C-alpha positions in Angstrom: 94.7 101.2 84.4 96.3 100.3 80.9 99.0 102.9 79.6 99.4 102.9 75.7 102.3 100.7 74.4 105.1 102.5 73.9 108.0 101.9 70.9 111.5 100.9 71.9 114.2 102.8 73.8 110.6 104.5 75.7 109.9 104.0 79.5 107.2 104.5 81.5 107.6 106.7 85.1 104.2 106.3 87.2 102.4 107.9 89.8 101.2 105.4 91.4 99.1 107.4 94.2 97.5 111.2 92.7 99.3 112.4 95.9 102.5 113.4 94.7 103.4 115.5 97.7 103.9 112.0 99.9 106.8 110.9 100.9 105.8 107.0 99.6 105.4 108.9 96.0 108.8 111.0 96.0 110.5 108.1 97.5 108.9 105.7 94.4 109.4 108.3 91.9 112.9 108.7 93.1 113.4 104.4 92.8 112.4 104.6 89.2 114.4 107.6 88.0 117.5 105.9 89.4 116.6 102.9 88.1 116.2 104.5 84.5 119.2 106.7 84.6 121.8 103.7 86.1 124.0 102.1 83.9 123.9 98.7 83.4 127.6 97.8 82.8 128.8 100.3 85.6 126.2 101.1 88.3 126.7 104.6 87.6 124.1 107.1 87.9 124.3 108.8 84.7 122.9 112.3 84.5 123.6 115.7 82.7 126.2 118.0 84.2 125.5 121.2 86.0 124.2 123.6 83.7 127.4 125.7 83.4 129.5 126.1 80.4 133.1 125.5 82.1 131.7 122.1 83.1 132.1 119.9 79.7 135.6 119.0 78.2 134.2 118.6 74.5 137.6 117.4 73.4 138.2 114.1 72.6 141.0 113.5 75.3 139.2 112.5 78.6 139.6 108.8 78.4 138.9 108.4 82.0 135.7 106.1 82.2 136.4 104.4 85.9 133.1 104.3 87.6 134.2 106.6 90.3 135.1 109.2 88.2 133.3 112.4 87.7 133.6 112.5 83.9 131.1 112.8 81.2 132.6 110.8 78.5 129.2 109.0 78.2 128.0 112.1 77.3 130.9 113.0 74.5 132.1 109.9 73.2 129.3 108.2 71.2 131.0 104.8 72.0 131.1 105.7 75.7 127.2 106.5 75.3 126.7 102.8 73.4 128.2 100.8 76.5 127.4 103.0 79.5 123.7 103.8 78.3 122.8 100.2 76.6 119.6 99.1 77.2 118.3 102.0 78.9 115.6 104.6 77.2 116.1 107.4 74.8 112.4 108.7 77.0 110.5 108.7 79.4 106.7 109.2 79.9 105.8 110.0 83.5 102.1 109.0 83.3 99.6 108.9 86.7 98.3 105.4 87.4 94.6 107.0 87.7 92.5 109.6 86.9 93.7 112.4 89.2 97.3 113.7 87.7 98.5 115.2 91.3 95.8 115.9 94.1 99.0 117.2 97.1 99.1 115.3 99.9 98.5 112.2 101.0 95.7 112.4 103.8 96.6 108.6 104.7 100.3 109.4 105.0 101.1 108.2 109.0 102.6 110.5 111.0 105.6 108.9 112.0 107.6 111.9 112.6 107.0 115.5 113.8 105.2 117.5 111.0 108.6 120.1 111.0 110.6 116.6 110.4 108.0 115.7 107.2 108.2 119.0 105.7 111.8 119.0 106.0 112.2 115.6 104.3 109.5 116.6 101.9 111.4 119.4 100.5 114.1 117.8 100.1 113.0 114.9 98.4 111.2 116.7 96.1 114.4 118.4 95.3 116.7 115.6 94.6 113.2 114.2 92.4 113.9 117.8 90.5 117.2 117.5 89.9 116.6 114.1 88.4 114.0 115.0 86.4 116.2 118.3 85.1 119.6 116.2 84.3 117.8 113.3 82.6 119.3 112.4 79.5 116.1 111.0 78.7 114.2 114.1 77.6 110.8 113.7 79.9 107.2 113.7 78.0 104.2 114.2 80.8 100.3 114.0 79.5 98.9 115.9 81.8 95.1 113.5 81.7 93.1 114.1 84.4 89.5 114.7 85.9 90.4 117.2 88.6 92.3 120.4 88.9 96.0 120.3 88.7 97.8 121.2 92.0 101.0 123.1 92.7 103.0 119.9 92.9 101.5 118.8 89.8 102.0 122.0 87.7 105.3 122.3 89.6 106.5 118.2 88.6 105.3 118.7 85.4 106.8 122.1 84.7 110.0 120.3 85.3 110.1 117.8 83.0 111.1 118.0 79.1 107.5 117.9 77.5 104.6 118.7 79.5 101.0 118.2 77.2 97.8 119.1 78.1 94.2 119.3 76.9 93.3 123.2 76.6 91.0 122.4 79.0 92.9 121.2 81.7 93.1 123.2 85.1 95.5 124.2 87.6 95.6 125.7 90.7 97.7 127.2 93.1 96.0 127.3 96.6 96.2 131.1 98.6 99.2 130.7 101.4 97.0 130.5 105.0 99.0 128.9 106.6 102.5 128.5 108.0 102.7 125.1 106.6 100.8 125.7 103.3 103.8 128.5 102.8 106.3 126.5 103.5 105.6 123.5 101.1 104.0 126.2 98.1 106.5 128.6 98.1 109.5 126.3 96.8 107.0 125.2 94.3 106.7 128.4 93.3 110.4 128.9 92.8 110.4 126.8 90.2 107.1 127.5 88.6 108.4 131.0 88.2 111.1 130.2 86.2 108.8 128.4 83.4 105.6 130.9 83.3 106.0 134.3 83.5 106.2 136.0 86.9 103.6 138.4 87.3 100.8 135.5 86.1 103.4 132.9 88.5 102.7 135.4 91.3 99.1 136.1 90.8 98.1 132.4 90.7 100.1 132.3 94.0 99.0 135.1 95.7 95.2 134.9 94.5 94.9 131.2 93.8 92.2 131.1 91.0 92.2 128.5 88.6 94.1 128.8 85.2 93.4 126.3 82.0 96.2 124.7 80.2 95.1 127.0 77.1 95.7 130.4 79.3 98.8 129.0 80.5 99.8 127.8 76.6 99.2 131.5 75.3 101.4 133.0 78.1 104.5 131.5 77.0 104.5 128.1 75.4 104.8 126.2 79.1 102.9 123.7 77.7 102.5 121.6 74.6 98.5 122.4 74.2 96.2 119.9 72.7 93.0 121.6 71.5 89.7 119.9 73.0 88.1 118.7 69.2 85.4 121.9 68.5 82.3 118.7 68.2 84.0 116.4 70.6 81.0 113.8 70.9 82.7 112.4 74.9 85.6 112.8 76.9 87.2 109.6 74.6 87.6 111.8 71.7 89.6 114.2 73.6 91.4 111.6 75.1 92.0 110.3 72.0 93.2 113.4 70.7 95.7 114.0 73.9 97.1 110.4 73.1 97.8 110.9 69.9 100.1 114.3 70.1 102.3 112.0 73.1 102.5 109.0 70.8 103.9 111.4 68.4 106.0 113.0 70.9 107.6 109.7 72.0 108.1 108.6 68.6 110.2 110.9 67.6 112.2 111.5 70.5 112.8 107.7 70.8 113.7 106.4 67.9 114.0 109.9 65.6 117.1 110.5 63.9 118.3 113.0 66.7 117.1 110.2 69.6 119.6 109.3 72.1 123.0 111.2 72.9 122.5 113.8 70.8 119.0 114.8 72.2 121.1 114.0 75.8 123.4 117.0 74.5 121.5 119.1 73.0 119.1 119.9 76.3 122.2 120.5 78.4 123.7 122.9 75.8 120.4 124.9 75.3 119.6 125.0 79.3 123.4 126.1 79.3 123.4 128.5 76.7 119.8 129.8 77.9 121.8 131.2 81.0 125.2 132.8 79.3 124.0 136.7 80.0 125.9 139.9 80.2 128.4 141.2 82.7 131.8 141.1 81.5 132.3 137.4 83.2 134.3 135.0 81.8 133.3 133.8 78.1 130.3 136.3 78.6 129.8 139.7 76.6 130.9 143.3 77.7 129.2 145.1 80.5 126.4 146.1 78.0 126.0 142.9 76.4 122.9 141.0 77.0 125.0 137.8 76.3 123.1 137.0 72.7 126.7 136.5 70.5 128.6 134.8 74.0 125.4 132.0 74.0 125.6 131.7 70.1 129.5 131.6 70.1 129.7 128.7 72.7 126.9 127.1 71.4 128.7 127.0 68.1 131.8 125.5 69.6 130.0 122.8 71.6 128.6 121.2 68.0 132.2 121.9 66.7 133.5 119.8 69.2 131.6 117.1 68.0 132.2 117.1 64.3 
């Protein structure tokens, strides 16, 4: 399956097998992410810091750029970014190589170990891939192009990325927990999904296993970039062109736009960090009766002040 050509500073991450819960696919995703996030110059894996406001020293005093250092000068300093991330993409595009975006487990995967061990390794790998996606300095776009309902793994994977894009008619389904194994694999996914969807909706999807469309999810809080199916679409190709047009526009803007690269990466870290700032009287936060709004605004201003 040929993918559309990408602009400079953009690269694909591919699901070479629709069974995105399988160990082989998760291992391959991890390898691809490491490849695109590792500095060719130093061999260091460059991922965003934890989303905590005290992590980054945003003043230009941290000059230790040794490969063994846990500093983030590569993110805060423009010249260090240019050197360490030379030839790395500004944006990544996650796509399925076939007509199905995600079909869950791989029934053909040989049971080389016990079921419990397989589940444990799958959960650990899934958590690692999730962390790599969330902390990728290159925003990750996911066109959800599929001929069948997207499974819990597919929904979790797409909602973990920065820009999931789907036709309004795309269907998602979370199977209700019918066994200990299905609960063991689906509950950790729901921990992530419930943080992107309204909690009540996420629980109903989990408990009832009902299908929901991308259009419904989009109306529930804008968690997806929803592309309307053309009203007089003559064929599937017409709808596909509408989806690809939106994807191309987003990729172009993030790959080579004026805010592409370091500013986009720093903005991603700052956005999710400030979102976690709440009230409660903690250090750097508001008073006990404060919702953290002012503290978040003040902190975000300090971030940009350090970049001027």
